[in-house]
C-alpha positions, 0 to 999 in steps of 0.5 A: 210847270216847275217840274217840267222846267226842272226836268229839262234842266236835269236832262240838259245837265245829263248831256253836258256831263256825258260830254264832259266825262266820256272818252273823246278824241283830242286833236290838240288846242295849241294854236299860233305857236310859231308866233312866240319865238323869243327863247328862255334858255334851257334852265330849271326854275328860271325866269325872264326879266320884265318883258313888255306885254305890248298893251295894258291889262286891268286886272282887278284894278291893278294895271300891268304892261309888263310881266315875268315869264317863269319856266315853271308853267306860269307868268307873274306881274310883280316879281319873278317866281322860282318856286318849283313845288306848286301850292294852292292858287289862292287869293294870297298867292303872288298875282299870276296866270298859271296854266300848269304850275309845276317843276318844268326843267328844260335842260334835258336833251329831249326837251324844248325850251320855253318861248314867248313874245308879242304878236297879232292874231285876228287884228288883236294884239296878243302876248303868248308863252309856249311850253311845248314839249317840255320836261321836268326835274331833274333834266327828265325828257320822257314824257313831255308836256305841251301847253300854252298861254295866250293873252289877247288885248280887247282894248281899254284894259280889257283882255282875255287869256286862254290856256291851251293844252295838247298833252299833259303826261307828267305832273311832278318833278322829283324835288316835289316828291314825284316818282318815275315818269313824273307822277305822284308827289305834290302834283301840278296846279292850274288857275289864276289869282290877282293875289288879293282875294280873287282867284280860280283853281281848275279841278284836279289841281294838286291831285295825283293824276288829276290833270293828266291825259288819262283822267277823263273827269278832270284831265286838262285835255278832256275838258274845256271852259268857255270854248268848244275846243277840248283842252282850251280854257278861256277867261274874259276880263272886263273892267278888271274882273274875270266875268265867266268862270263856270263850274267844273265837271264835279260841280256839274255832276253834283248839281245834276244829281241834286236836280235829278233827286228833286225831279224824282221827289216831284214825281213821287208827290204827283203820284200821291 
């Protein structure tokens, strides 16, 4: 019975791995972008002042009703962040939600600016930030990236936040060692942290090419989290705690290989 159960798990993981790593068409995950219309004027490394979220967040015991929108692909709660070269998103980082922490520069002629604001979606209060068709340092606008953050009020301090990605074609500004096309150097990071020990960093962060569209293993548009839409990563926060982080593709692959090895061993034992 144990062997049959293990075999079923291994077969299920093979299916999951195949879906996660196979080349798939991508229609884009960004939605409701027209709702968030307050512009952060074209800049490099700039931030808003404190802006109202429109509801309260309980994030690991800290209560927030305001945040800073930072040009460089993240929002923070306790102070603005002008840092342009990304670092690992860890428990000692500034509390942040970071869909794409990198050197966004919206001064280029072909780049749009970051927009943000509060609205209502499906009866829930939300706060969203759009980094749509944004360039990179120094004033580069080819290629462009498009990604989004939406925070949704679930009541009593509970909330969800989602990262949506349509295209990730550059990863590094030239001040962070990036070369032509915004590639190489110290590449972007994505994840979240409460700043005092709880954090999550998406696979492919800080790895050259790790988050880009051509990467079928860890490219942001080629995977999802708690969603059936490629390019969408949803995190639910209940009683202050993020409750549903799940393994990234590499972890699934390692687990699958381990289970397959265990299944092979059991088959061998059954033949003896």
